[in-house]
C-alpha positions, 0 to 999 in steps of 0.5 A: 791348800787354801784354809777357809775360816768360814763355811760361807762366802760374802759377796759385794755388789756395787749399784746406783739403783739400790731400790731395784736391787733390794726389790730383786734380792728381798722380794724375789729371792727372799733375802732379809736385810740385817744391817745398813752401814753408811761410810762417810765421803772422806773414807770412800774417797781415800779408798778411791771408790767413789766421790761421795758417801756410800751405804752398805746394805747387808742381806742374808739368806741362810749362811750367805751374806750379800753386801749391796754397796749403794754408790751415790756418784760414779766411781773415781777414774783410775789413776795411771802411773 
């Protein structure tokens, strides 16, 4: 059986349009922004996620934490072996 350490789930969504996503989740659904964290380009590139930096916006509604990942460029192509 799966042993879960917390009673809630954190969800991450990647987007190129952070303003529209924040407007929806904050203005329409009532989430509150609790943190913004910028990840430098080198870290993001090493992870293979994007070409440039990304900014993570953490939004909370009750026990739920939603992480909007604002990507400034399209993802890197998948490497095929």
